[in-house]
GUBAMAR-335078 format. One record per residue (C-alpha): chain; residue number from 1; x negated, y, z negated; residue in three letters. Coordinates in steps of 0.05 Angstrom, whole numbers, always signed. Last residue first. Layout:
REM residues N
- A,NUM,X,Y,Z,ALA
...
REM end
This chain:
REM residues 290
- A,290,+708,-921,+810,PRO
- A,289,+696,-996,+804,PRO
- A,288,+637,-1016,+761,ARG
- A,287,+577,-1034,+802,SER
- A,286,+576,-1100,+838,PRO
- A,285,+521,-1151,+826,ALA
- A,284,+455,-1166,+861,ALA
- A,283,+469,-1109,+908,SER
- A,282,+501,-1123,+975,ARG
- A,281,+473,-1115,+1045,GLN
- A,280,+471,-1189,+1063,ARG
- A,279,+456,-1190,+1137,THR
- A,278,+389,-1155,+1134,ARG
- A,277,+383,-1188,+1066,LEU
- A,276,+360,-1248,+1105,SER
- A,275,+393,-1316,+1109,THR
- A,274,+341,-1371,+1121,GLY
- A,273,+349,-1395,+1050,SER
- A,272,+420,-1417,+1067,LEU
- A,271,+394,-1479,+1102,THR
- A,270,+351,-1499,+1043,THR
- A,269,+411,-1485,+999,LEU
- A,268,+454,-1534,+1037,PRO
- A,267,+399,-1587,+1040,THR
- A,266,+384,-1591,+967,THR
- A,265,+314,-1599,+937,THR
- A,264,+277,-1537,+959,SER
- A,263,+328,-1483,+944,CYS
- A,262,+346,-1504,+874,CYS
- A,261,+273,-1519,+858,ARG
- A,260,+263,-1444,+854,THR
- A,259,+296,-1449,+785,ARG
- A,258,+234,-1478,+754,THR
- A,257,+188,-1420,+770,CYS
- A,256,+127,-1440,+810,SER
- A,255,+146,-1433,+882,GLY
- A,254,+100,-1470,+931,GLY
- A,253,+140,-1531,+951,ARG
- A,252,+170,-1500,+1013,HIS
- A,251,+224,-1457,+982,CYS
- A,250,+184,-1404,+944,SER
- A,249,+112,-1395,+966,THR
- A,248,+127,-1425,+1034,PRO
- A,247,+165,-1362,+1051,THR
- A,246,+240,-1364,+1065,THR
- A,245,+265,-1349,+995,PRO
- A,244,+293,-1281,+1013,THR
- A,243,+273,-1218,+977,THR
- A,242,+201,-1219,+996,SER
- A,241,+210,-1221,+1071,ARG
- A,240,+134,-1223,+1073,THR
- A,239,+87,-1216,+1014,PRO
- A,238,+13,-1212,+1032,PRO
- A,237,-15,-1279,+1014,ARG
- A,236,-36,-1320,+953,ARG
- A,235,-34,-1261,+905,THR
- A,234,+22,-1283,+859,TRP
- A,233,+0,-1263,+789,THR
- A,232,-4,-1317,+736,ARG
- A,231,+2,-1299,+663,TRP
- A,230,-17,-1333,+599,ALA
- A,229,-90,-1313,+593,ALA
- A,228,-79,-1246,+558,THR
- A,227,-20,-1277,+522,VAL
- A,226,-66,-1322,+481,PRO
- A,225,-64,-1395,+504,ALA
- A,224,-12,-1449,+497,TRP
- A,223,-36,-1519,+514,GLN
- A,222,-38,-1546,+585,ARG
- A,221,-80,-1488,+608,PRO
- A,220,-52,-1437,+658,CYS
- A,219,-100,-1403,+706,ASN
- A,218,-135,-1465,+733,ALA
- A,217,-70,-1503,+725,ARG
- A,216,-38,-1456,+776,LEU
- A,215,-90,-1474,+828,SER
- A,214,-78,-1548,+815,ALA
- A,213,-3,-1538,+824,ALA
- A,212,-16,-1505,+891,TYR
- A,211,-58,-1563,+914,ALA
- A,210,-5,-1613,+891,ALA
- A,209,+49,-1574,+927,SER
- A,208,+111,-1568,+884,ILE
- A,207,+174,-1611,+890,ASN
- A,206,+138,-1673,+865,THR
- A,205,+140,-1650,+792,ASP
- A,204,+88,-1691,+755,GLY
- A,203,+97,-1657,+688,GLY
- A,202,+34,-1614,+684,TYR
- A,201,+49,-1564,+739,ILE
- A,200,+124,-1565,+729,ARG
- A,199,+125,-1563,+653,ALA
- A,198,+79,-1503,+654,ARG
- A,197,+129,-1463,+696,PHE
- A,196,+162,-1412,+650,THR
- A,195,+109,-1419,+595,SER
- A,194,+56,-1394,+644,CYS
- A,193,+88,-1324,+646,GLN
- A,192,+104,-1299,+715,ALA
- A,191,+76,-1242,+757,GLN
- A,190,+101,-1207,+819,GLY
- A,189,+123,-1236,+885,ILE
- A,188,+151,-1302,+910,THR
- A,187,+203,-1300,+853,HIS
- A,186,+240,-1247,+892,ALA
- A,185,+263,-1303,+937,GLY
- A,184,+315,-1322,+885,SER
- A,183,+347,-1254,+900,PRO
- A,182,+373,-1282,+967,ALA
- A,181,+392,-1351,+943,VAL
- A,180,+446,-1328,+895,MET
- A,179,+481,-1282,+944,ASP
- A,178,+482,-1340,+993,VAL
- A,177,+512,-1384,+939,THR
- A,176,+570,-1336,+926,ASN
- A,175,+586,-1271,+890,LEU
- A,174,+657,-1272,+864,GLY
- A,173,+657,-1210,+822,GLY
- A,172,+599,-1230,+779,LYS
- A,171,+628,-1295,+751,ARG
- A,170,+610,-1331,+816,LEU
- A,169,+538,-1311,+806,PHE
- A,168,+534,-1345,+738,ALA
- A,167,+571,-1407,+763,ALA
- A,166,+522,-1415,+821,GLU
- A,165,+463,-1408,+774,LEU
- A,164,+491,-1460,+725,GLU
- A,163,+505,-1508,+782,SER
- A,162,+435,-1500,+810,ARG
- A,161,+404,-1511,+742,SER
- A,160,+376,-1456,+697,SER
- A,159,+304,-1465,+675,ASN
- A,158,+282,-1393,+685,PHE
- A,157,+345,-1370,+649,GLY
- A,156,+401,-1333,+684,PRO
- A,155,+422,-1267,+652,LEU
- A,154,+493,-1275,+625,GLU
- A,153,+488,-1295,+552,SER
- A,152,+430,-1254,+527,ASN
- A,151,+447,-1194,+569,ALA
- A,150,+519,-1199,+547,GLU
- A,149,+498,-1197,+474,ALA
- A,148,+452,-1138,+486,GLU
- A,147,+507,-1095,+517,ASN
- A,146,+492,-1024,+536,ALA
- A,145,+532,-960,+529,ASP
- A,144,+535,-892,+563,ILE
- A,143,+539,-923,+632,SER
- A,142,+518,-886,+695,ASP
- A,141,+568,-884,+752,ARG
- A,140,+551,-907,+822,ARG
- A,139,+558,-861,+882,GLY
- A,138,+514,-895,+934,LEU
- A,137,+519,-953,+983,PRO
- A,136,+449,-980,+998,VAL
- A,135,+434,-1000,+1070,THR
- A,134,+382,-1055,+1077,TRP
- A,133,+308,-1060,+1087,SER
- A,132,+266,-1123,+1095,PRO
- A,131,+202,-1142,+1059,GLY
- A,130,+131,-1117,+1066,GLY
- A,129,+118,-1101,+993,LEU
- A,128,+136,-1027,+1000,ALA
- A,127,+202,-1048,+1033,ILE
- A,126,+220,-1091,+974,VAL
- A,125,+203,-1034,+927,SER
- A,124,+246,-988,+969,ASP
- A,123,+307,-1032,+957,ARG
- A,122,+293,-1034,+882,ALA
- A,121,+283,-958,+880,ALA
- A,120,+350,-949,+915,VAL
- A,119,+386,-987,+860,THR
- A,118,+347,-953,+804,LEU
- A,117,+361,-883,+831,ILE
- A,116,+434,-901,+842,ASP
- A,115,+443,-923,+770,ALA
- A,114,+405,-862,+746,CYS
- A,113,+459,-820,+778,SER
- A,112,+443,-763,+826,VAL
- A,111,+474,-695,+815,THR
- A,110,+456,-665,+748,GLN
- A,109,+404,-617,+777,ASN
- A,108,+386,-628,+849,CYS
- A,107,+314,-606,+863,ILE
- A,106,+282,-610,+794,ALA
- A,105,+330,-665,+773,GLU
- A,104,+304,-707,+830,ILE
- A,103,+232,-701,+805,GLN
- A,102,+253,-719,+734,THR
- A,101,+292,-779,+759,LYS
- A,100,+232,-804,+797,ILE
- A,99,+189,-799,+735,SER
- A,98,+242,-834,+693,ASP
- A,97,+247,-890,+744,ILE
- A,96,+172,-900,+744,VAL
- A,95,+168,-898,+668,GLY
- A,94,+222,-951,+662,PHE
- A,93,+184,-997,+709,GLY
- A,92,+175,-1058,+666,ARG
- A,91,+218,-1112,+634,LEU
- A,90,+176,-1165,+599,SER
- A,89,+169,-1148,+525,GLY
- A,88,+242,-1158,+511,ALA
- A,87,+282,-1171,+573,ASN
- A,86,+305,-1244,+574,PRO
- A,85,+312,-1244,+498,ILE
- A,84,+353,-1180,+494,ALA
- A,83,+317,-1119,+465,ASN
- A,82,+322,-1078,+528,GLN
- A,81,+396,-1094,+531,GLU
- A,80,+407,-1061,+463,MET
- A,79,+350,-1012,+450,GLY
- A,78,+339,-950,+492,SER
- A,77,+386,-940,+551,LEU
- A,76,+353,-957,+617,LEU
- A,75,+387,-1026,+620,VAL
- A,74,+454,-990,+622,SER
- A,73,+435,-963,+691,ALA
- A,72,+506,-979,+717,ASP
- A,71,+495,-1035,+767,CYS
- A,70,+546,-1082,+736,GLY
- A,69,+562,-1095,+663,GLN
- A,68,+501,-1141,+656,VAL
- A,67,+478,-1175,+720,PHE
- A,66,+466,-1108,+753,CYS
- A,65,+415,-1082,+702,ASP
- A,64,+374,-1147,+702,HIS
- A,63,+374,-1145,+778,PHE
- A,62,+350,-1073,+779,HIS
- A,61,+294,-1085,+729,LEU
- A,60,+273,-1147,+769,ARG
- A,59,+266,-1105,+833,LEU
- A,58,+228,-1052,+794,LEU
- A,57,+180,-1103,+766,SER
- A,56,+169,-1137,+833,ALA
- A,55,+147,-1071,+863,GLY
- A,54,+108,-1053,+801,MET
- A,53,+60,-1111,+808,ARG
- A,52,+22,-1074,+863,PRO
- A,51,+3,-1020,+813,ASP
- A,50,-23,-954,+842,SER
- A,49,+5,-967,+912,SER
- A,48,+69,-994,+881,VAL
- A,47,+78,-930,+841,ALA
- A,46,+63,-884,+899,ALA
- A,45,+111,-921,+945,MET
- A,44,+165,-919,+891,VAL
- A,43,+159,-844,+881,GLY
- A,42,+157,-830,+955,SER
- A,41,+220,-873,+965,LYS
- A,40,+258,-840,+909,ILE
- A,39,+242,-770,+935,THR
- A,38,+262,-789,+1006,ALA
- A,37,+328,-817,+981,LEU
- A,36,+345,-754,+941,ALA
- A,35,+325,-701,+992,ARG
- A,34,+396,-690,+1017,PRO
- A,33,+423,-676,+947,CYS
- A,32,+495,-651,+949,SER
- A,31,+505,-656,+1024,THR
- A,30,+477,-724,+1042,ASP
- A,29,+486,-749,+971,TYR
- A,28,+544,-798,+983,PHE
- A,27,+521,-816,+1053,THR
- A,26,+509,-891,+1038,PRO
- A,25,+580,-892,+1010,SER
- A,24,+612,-920,+947,LEU
- A,23,+687,-911,+945,GLN
- A,22,+741,-871,+909,GLY
- A,21,+712,-805,+932,SER
- A,20,+743,-765,+875,ALA
- A,19,+729,-819,+824,ALA
- A,18,+657,-821,+846,THR
- A,17,+650,-746,+838,ALA
- A,16,+683,-747,+770,LEU
- A,15,+639,-803,+746,ALA
- A,14,+577,-768,+773,VAL
- A,13,+592,-705,+734,LEU
- A,12,+611,-740,+669,VAL
- A,11,+552,-788,+668,VAL
- A,10,+497,-741,+691,LEU
- A,9,+485,-716,+621,SER
- A,8,+462,-785,+599,ILE
- A,7,+407,-789,+651,CYS
- A,6,+388,-717,+638,SER
- A,5,+379,-730,+564,ALA
- A,4,+328,-784,+577,SER
- A,3,+342,-855,+555,ALA
- A,2,+291,-878,+504,ALA
- A,1,+240,-928,+528,MET
REM end
């Protein structure tokens, strides 16, 4: 999706405002656009109500933005990061963010950055799905460039090992294992392609419930099938605490994606999986410094 003109035009104004304040703040728009957060929330709630998958899609969109150059909305720029292997054909939610941005522009022209809209929308998506809330610092800058090469090299793969994941998070401003475990819980919601977990359900993996593996095999044949039959949507239960891997769907032998094994097979990470985002109020990766 092409970046809208208003997203790009915000860059200079928001950059100046952020430089002047020197810090991100939850009250950044309290005076300049007091209706911003309510507008984002209503847009997200409407989108998730219309398409329950959208909550997971917006959360993933935010994570894939933050892990490349920081939380700067670079993923919203047409081409580049959107064409990266981890993103092409699978990132969703651009239209929702664009719609929310249009609504905010109508009430606060050239005030709220697209990076902040995406960050708040991810938080509100978790709330819409029954998960926890957290305070979002505001005042991010929007990027005017994107980096496809970094998206290909930095975004974790579905089969990344624990050590690879820990190293990837450590590179992002010193994020630690707790920061890694929290977004891993996002794999308890949304939809995954069969190719990302077929080896687990047909390869004798003992870290997944046999009954759950059987239910996945009913949707995902051993051999490749057309894309219309190659997806599994997580509808086992209403999502709870969706952004921490504390539900049976993720850590307790019920998560499908390969990397969820990191929290079910090692004692330290199993312990950390009880940490809620209520006590970890950071984004998946830091935004660029002001």
